[in-house]
C-alpha positions as CSV (number, residue, x, y, z in Angstrom):
1,M,104.7,120.6,74.8
2,S,107.2,120.9,77.4
3,R,106.4,122.2,81.3
4,Q,108.1,125.4,82.3
5,M,111.2,124.1,84.3
6,G,112.3,127.1,86.9
7,D,116.2,127.3,89.0
8,S,115.3,124.8,91.3
9,H,114.6,122.0,88.6
10,R,118.0,123.4,86.2
11,R,119.6,122.9,90.0
12,F,118.0,119.6,90.2
13,L,119.3,118.5,86.9
14,Q,122.5,119.7,87.0
15,T,123.8,117.5,89.8
16,M,121.9,114.4,88.3
17,M,124.1,115.1,85.3
18,A,127.6,115.2,87.5
19,N,126.5,111.8,89.7
20,G,124.6,110.1,87.0
21,I,122.5,108.2,89.4
22,V,121.0,108.9,93.2
23,D,118.7,106.2,95.2
24,E,115.2,107.6,96.1
25,Q,116.4,109.0,99.3
26,G,118.7,111.4,97.9
27,A,116.6,112.1,94.8
28,R,114.4,113.3,97.5
29,T,116.7,115.0,99.9
30,L,118.3,117.0,96.4
31,Y,114.5,118.0,95.6
32,Q,114.0,119.2,98.8
33,Y,117.3,121.1,98.6
34,C,116.9,123.0,94.9
35,C,113.3,123.7,95.5
36,E,114.7,125.6,99.4
37,T,117.5,126.8,97.5
38,H,115.1,128.7,95.2
39,N,112.2,129.3,97.7
40,T,109.9,127.0,95.8
41,Q,107.2,124.9,97.1
42,H,108.3,120.9,97.5
43,P,105.3,118.9,98.5
44,P,107.0,115.6,99.7
45,D,104.5,113.2,97.2
46,K,105.5,115.8,94.0
47,L,108.7,114.5,93.2
48,D,108.3,112.5,90.2
49,D,105.8,115.1,88.9
50,F,109.2,117.0,89.5
51,I,111.2,114.6,87.8
52,D,108.1,114.6,85.0
53,A,108.8,118.5,84.1
54,I,112.4,118.2,83.4
55,N,111.8,115.1,81.8
56,S,109.6,117.3,79.0
57,N,112.0,119.2,78.8
58,L,114.9,117.1,77.8
59,Q,112.7,115.2,75.9
60,P,114.0,116.6,72.5
61,M,118.0,116.6,73.7
62,F,116.7,113.1,73.8
63,M,117.7,112.8,77.3
64,Q,115.5,111.6,80.4
65,I,115.5,110.6,84.2
66,R,114.6,107.1,84.4
67,K,113.7,105.5,87.4
68,G,114.4,101.8,88.0
69,M,115.0,99.1,91.0
70,S,117.8,97.9,92.8
71,E,117.6,93.9,92.7
72,D,119.8,93.6,95.9
73,S,118.3,96.0,98.3
74,G,115.3,96.8,96.2
75,H,115.5,100.5,96.6
76,Q,114.4,102.9,94.1
77,F,117.1,105.0,92.0
78,Y,117.0,107.6,89.5
79,A,119.0,107.6,86.6
80,L,119.9,110.3,83.5
81,V,119.6,108.4,80.7
82,N,121.0,109.5,77.2
83,M,118.3,107.8,74.5
84,T,120.1,109.3,71.2
85,E,122.5,106.2,71.0
86,T,122.9,102.7,72.7
87,V,124.7,102.8,76.3
88,V,128.0,100.7,74.6
89,T,128.3,103.4,71.7
90,R,128.5,105.8,73.6
91,M,131.4,104.5,75.8
92,S,133.3,103.9,72.9
93,S,134.4,107.2,74.3
94,D,135.9,106.2,77.5
95,Y,136.3,102.4,76.7
96,A,138.6,101.0,74.0
97,D,137.3,98.8,71.5
98,N,138.7,95.3,73.0
99,E,137.3,96.8,76.7
100,L,134.1,97.2,75.0
101,E,133.8,93.7,73.4
102,L,134.9,92.0,76.8
103,F,132.1,93.9,78.4
104,R,129.5,92.4,76.1
105,K,130.8,89.4,76.5
106,T,130.6,89.8,80.7
107,M,126.8,90.5,79.6
108,D,126.5,87.9,77.9
109,L,127.5,85.4,81.0
110,I,125.3,87.5,82.7
111,V,122.1,87.3,80.7
112,V,122.4,83.8,79.8
113,S,123.1,82.3,83.9
114,E,120.6,81.4,86.1
115,N,121.6,83.3,88.8
116,G,122.3,86.8,86.9
117,T,125.7,86.5,87.8
118,A,128.8,86.1,85.8
119,S,132.3,84.4,87.9
120,S,135.4,86.5,87.9
121,T,137.3,83.1,86.2
122,D,134.7,83.3,83.3
123,V,135.4,86.8,82.7
124,L,138.8,86.0,82.5
125,N,138.3,83.2,80.2
126,S,136.0,85.0,77.9
127,A,139.1,87.4,77.5
128,D,141.3,84.8,75.6
129,T,138.4,84.5,73.2
130,L,138.2,88.4,72.3
131,T,137.9,89.1,68.5
132,T,139.9,92.3,68.8
133,K,142.8,92.9,70.7
134,K,143.7,90.2,73.5
135,L,143.7,91.6,77.1
136,K,146.2,90.1,79.2
137,K,144.8,89.2,82.9
138,S,146.3,92.4,84.8
139,E,144.5,94.7,82.0
140,T,141.5,92.2,82.2
141,E,141.3,93.3,86.2
142,H,142.0,96.4,85.5
143,L,138.9,96.9,83.0
144,L,136.7,95.1,85.9
145,N,137.9,97.4,88.7
146,R,137.1,100.3,85.9
147,L,133.6,98.6,85.3
148,V,132.8,98.4,89.0
149,H,133.9,102.1,89.8
150,D,131.9,103.6,86.6
151,K,129.1,102.2,88.5
152,W,128.5,99.5,85.3
153,L,129.0,96.4,86.8
154,S,128.5,95.8,90.6
155,E,131.0,92.4,92.2
156,K,130.3,90.7,95.1
157,R,132.9,88.0,96.2
158,G,134.5,87.7,92.8
159,E,130.6,87.3,91.4
160,Y,129.8,90.3,89.0
161,T,126.5,91.4,87.8
162,L,124.7,94.6,86.0
163,S,125.0,97.1,87.9
164,T,121.0,99.6,89.2
165,R,122.9,101.9,86.6
166,C,123.6,99.6,84.1
167,I,120.3,98.6,83.7
168,I,118.1,101.7,84.3
169,E,120.2,102.5,81.0
170,M,120.6,99.7,79.1
171,E,117.3,98.4,79.5
172,P,116.1,98.9,75.9
173,Y,119.6,97.8,74.3
174,I,119.0,94.3,76.9
175,R,115.8,93.6,75.6
176,A,116.3,94.4,71.9
177,M,119.8,92.2,71.8
178,Y,118.9,89.2,74.4
179,Q,114.8,89.3,73.7
180,E,113.8,85.3,74.8
181,Q,117.0,85.1,77.0
182,I,115.9,87.5,79.0
183,K,113.9,87.3,82.1
184,V,111.2,88.9,83.6
185,C,109.4,89.6,87.1
186,H,106.1,88.8,87.4
187,I,105.6,91.0,90.0
188,C,107.2,94.3,88.8
189,H,107.2,93.4,85.4
190,N,110.7,94.9,84.6
191,I,114.0,92.8,83.6
192,A,115.1,90.2,86.3
193,F,118.9,89.2,86.6
194,Q,118.9,88.1,89.9
195,C,115.6,86.7,90.6
196,Q,113.9,83.1,92.0
197,I,112.1,80.6,89.6
198,C,109.4,78.6,90.2
199,E,109.9,74.8,89.6
200,N,107.0,74.0,88.3
201,S,107.9,72.9,84.7
202,A,105.0,74.5,83.4
203,C,104.9,78.0,85.4
204,G,108.6,78.7,85.9
205,I,107.5,82.2,86.6
206,K,110.5,84.6,87.7
207,I,110.3,86.8,90.5
208,H,113.0,89.3,91.9
209,N,114.8,88.2,95.6
210,P,113.0,92.1,96.8
211,C,109.7,91.3,95.2
212,V,109.6,88.3,96.7
213,A,110.1,89.5,100.2
214,R,107.4,92.2,99.5
215,Y,104.8,89.6,97.7
216,F,105.3,87.0,100.5
217,K,105.7,89.0,103.9
218,G,103.0,87.9,106.5
219,R,101.7,85.2,104.2
220,A,101.0,81.8,106.0
221,E,102.3,79.7,103.1
222,P,104.1,80.7,100.4
223,R,102.7,79.5,97.1
224,C,103.3,80.6,93.8
225,P,101.5,83.2,92.4
226,A,100.6,81.8,88.7
227,C,100.2,78.5,89.5
228,E,99.5,77.9,93.5
229,D,102.3,75.6,93.9
230,F,104.6,76.0,97.3
231,W,107.6,77.9,96.7
232,P,110.2,76.2,97.6
233,H,113.2,78.7,97.9
234,E,114.2,81.1,100.9
235,I,112.3,84.2,101.2
236,P,114.6,87.2,102.8
237,G,113.9,88.4,105.5
238,T,112.8,85.0,106.8
239,Y,113.8,83.9,110.4
240,C,114.3,80.4,111.3
241,L,113.0,79.5,115.3
242,F,115.4,76.4,115.2
243,T,118.5,78.7,114.7
244,H,119.1,78.6,118.1
245,I,118.6,75.1,118.9
246,L,120.6,73.4,116.4
247,D,122.3,70.9,118.2
248,L,119.8,69.9,120.6
249,P,120.1,65.9,120.3
250,S,116.4,65.7,119.5
251,L,116.2,67.6,116.5
252,H,119.2,66.3,115.2
253,R,118.1,62.7,115.4
254,C,115.1,63.8,113.2
255,T,116.5,66.5,110.8
256,F,117.5,64.5,107.6
257,K,118.7,67.4,105.8
258,C,119.5,71.4,106.1
259,L,118.1,73.0,103.0
260,T,118.0,76.8,103.9
261,C,117.7,78.6,106.9
262,N,114.3,78.7,106.3
263,Y,113.4,74.9,105.3
264,Y,114.2,71.5,107.2
265,M,113.5,67.9,105.4
266,L,112.2,65.4,108.3
267,P,111.4,62.2,108.3
268,K,108.0,60.9,107.7
269,N,106.9,60.2,110.9
270,C,108.8,63.1,112.9
271,H,105.9,65.4,114.5
272,L,108.2,68.1,115.5
273,P,105.8,70.6,113.8
274,H,103.7,70.3,116.7
275,L,105.8,71.8,119.0
276,F,106.3,74.6,117.1
277,P,103.6,77.6,117.0
278,G,103.6,79.6,113.9
279,S,105.5,77.2,111.9
280,F,103.2,74.4,109.6
281,A,104.3,71.5,107.7
282,F,103.5,69.9,103.9
283,Q,104.3,66.6,102.2
284,R,106.2,65.8,99.3
285,S,107.6,62.2,98.6
286,H,108.4,60.2,101.9
287,F,109.6,63.2,103.2
288,I,108.3,66.4,105.4
289,Y,109.5,69.9,104.7
290,L,109.1,72.5,108.1
291,Y,108.3,76.1,107.2
292,F,108.5,79.2,109.9
293,C,106.8,82.0,108.9
294,K,108.2,84.2,111.2
295,V,109.0,87.7,109.6
296,Y,111.1,90.6,111.0
């Protein structure tokens, strides 16, 4: 049975229909505005209940406002989703058949990649393999710009990934189409494209980058939440104490190789960890990895 929907709900829904997707702060601001405009109460902790009331009325129309996380920032977003047909099918009103084919091929590249991205070069090469009408290079570049503008793809330094809106709207389609190929975050259990993977071959769990930052924040030693092996990847938000002293001759002599801004591989006989409170070291083979756990 659907819950009663007032003018504040209808105004909120109209804005969602116009924008398609809003971040959580934007949704809270819109929630407050709609309620104040129509003189209704708006408890700050009742946004999800407010949206549930809208969703109960949208159900007969096979629509829903869904919540999802940005893989880039970790922020929450709300998107209006049409559940009557696959998003790719619905896109046919805005994109030609060959454009949709290239979008699917781009999705294939993103899903099977290790880092959840597809380079512009790989996408351009895929345009040459279309079974429908071929696309020129200029047409492919224009299409990619449109897909970014329409919030189906995100682009950063020539690398494309699925946008937050796309992941929220297309999750059922992605799960059905790619099944065993998709990665799922061990922490939030959502689909993970941009993630870190446990290097223990017997484990191999995946964790979103924002989930990595939240899970390991404040922990003295980053270890896999599943197998307890050391987590060797960069922890987002970690600040390296060596940043401003890399040019010191004593440090330069004992540093074998800089792996990331958080890890240093030192000769086994190096005693530098004892000089820096708040750091710890662990041994692997004939090297010592030095890790700093100062987090801002």
